[in-house]
Each structure stands twice: as structure tokens, then as C-alpha cells.
N, C-alpha and C positions, 0 to 999 in steps of 0.2 A: 504494499500500500504506499509506503514511504517513497518508493521508486517512482510510482505513478504521480505522486504529488510533486516530487522534484522535477519530473519530466514536464508537468503542467506549468510549473513556475519558470522553468527555462524557456518554454514555448511562449509564455506571456511576456517575458523580458525581451525575447527576440522580436515579437510582434511590436512592442512598444518602440524598439530601436528603429524598426522600419518606418513606423508612423512618424516618429520624431526626427528622422534624418533630414538634414537640410536639403532643399530642392535647388537644383541648378537652373530651373526654368519656371516660366509662368504661362498658364493657359488662360485665354480670355475669349469669351463668347462674343461674336458679332451679333448685333441686335437690329430690329427694324426701327422705323421712326416711332413706333408705339411701344418700344422695349420688348417686343415678342422675340423669341429665339429662333423663329423661322419666318420665311416670307414665301409668297405664292406667285409664280409666273404663269400668266394665262395668255395663250396665243402669242402675239408679237409685243406684249407688254414688257416693261422693264421694272425690275425690283432690286432693292438694295438692302444689304446688311452692313452695319458699321460698328467699329469698336467704340467704346467710350474713350475719352482722352486717356492715353497711356502715360503713366508716371514711372514706369519701371526703369531700372538701370539699363544702360546700353547693352543690348544683346549681341552675342557673336553672330547669330543667325536667327532668322525668323521663318517659321513655316505657317502658311495659312492653308487650311483644309476646308473644302466645300463638299457637303453631302447632299446629293440630289435624290429626291424620291419622286418617281413617276406616279401621277395620279391617273391621267388618261391622255389619249391622243398620241401623236408622235413627238416625243421630246426632242428639242434641238435648241439652237441659238448660241450666243456667245457669252461666256463668263469672263469678266475682267477683274483684275486686282488693281485697286487705286490707292493713293496715299494723299494725305493732306496735312498741312502745318497748322491750319486754323479750324478744321472741322467743317468748313463750308465749301471751299474750292478744292475739288479732288482732281488728281491727274493720274494717268496710267503710270505705274511704276516703271522705271527704266533701269537697264543694266549699267553698271559703272563703266564697264569696258567699252561699250559701243554707243551708249546713250540712245539706244533703240528701246521701244516698249517691250516689257516682258511678254512672252507669248500669251495670247488669250487662249482660252479653253473652249473647244466646241463641244457642247453637251451631246452625249450619245442618247439614243432612244432606249434608255433603261435607268433603273436606279443605280447610282454610281457615286464614287468619291474621287475628288480631284485635289491637287495641291500645288502650291508654289513654294520654293525655298529661296530666300534672298539673303545676301550677306548683311549683317547688322540689323538695325531697327531704325531706319532713317526718319520715320514719321511718328507723330504722336497719335495720328488717326489712320485707320485702314478701313477700306470699304470693298466689298465684293458686289459687283454689278452684274446682273444677268438679264439679257434681252432675248426673249423667246422668239420662235419662229413657227410659222404654220399654225396648225390647230393642235394645241397642247395644253396641259394643265400639270404643273409640277410644283413641289415645295422644295426649299433648300435651307440648310443651316450652315454656319461657318464658325470656325474657331481659329484663333491665332495662337501659336506657341512661340515664346521668346526664350531661346537658350543662351544662358550665360556660362561662360567657361573661365 
């Protein structure tokens, strides 16, 4: 019985160490204008999800993931990653080396996940914009992960 109790204590200590371990990153949900965690794109409409103002330490790299859920029709359109200094004027993110816009993503006719990885965290605001195409109805969510090293 004592052995089982010791095993339980060791397990609880290990679990606490995992929970209390410092994190090297931060995950932030992008939200709609009404603070919802998802947005809906219908036909050729455009929808946005935006981060709140980010006050994190400078990140080594940033990953933004978009999760698309097909509702009906033929899902398509263009998904774009944007950045802003003021939270009002958004521009497509550009690569440092070429000053060309990061590749946009063409949504496939299915439920899917897409992502971008960028060096650093150059903006305090990020936005994912999706403009649909044809006859479709789909929802999407987005998260940004800022990795510090």
C-alpha cells in the first residue's frame, strides 16, 4: 500500500512540474468584430478575424493557423494574412528578403487547416481575411502562436 501511495505522490509532483513549467510561447485567438471566436463566409462575401492588441515580448517567430469548416456549397476563395500598427489600417504581410506579399491561401473545397510562419512578430495586430467564391458557406477560426527563444 505504501508503494502505491509513493507512486501517486511522485505522479502528482511530476504533473505539477509540467503544469508549472514556464512557457516559451503565447497563443492568442483571433476574434470577429463582435468578439466571436469564429466568422462565416457566404458566397463571395469577405470576413475577418483579428487579434486584440498584442503586448507580448518580441517573438522569434509567429505562426498563424486558420481552421476552415465547410458548411455547404463548394468552398473556395482567398485567405490572406494582414498586419497593422494601429489596428485600423491593415496591409498584407511581406517577406523581409523580397518585400513581396506572403503567399495567400486558396481555400480547398473541404474542411481544412492552413498556416503561415513568419520571422519575428513585427505587428501588434494581425488579421486573417477570407473572401469567398461561388456558392458556398463556411466558418473559420484562427489562432496566432508567438514563440520566444
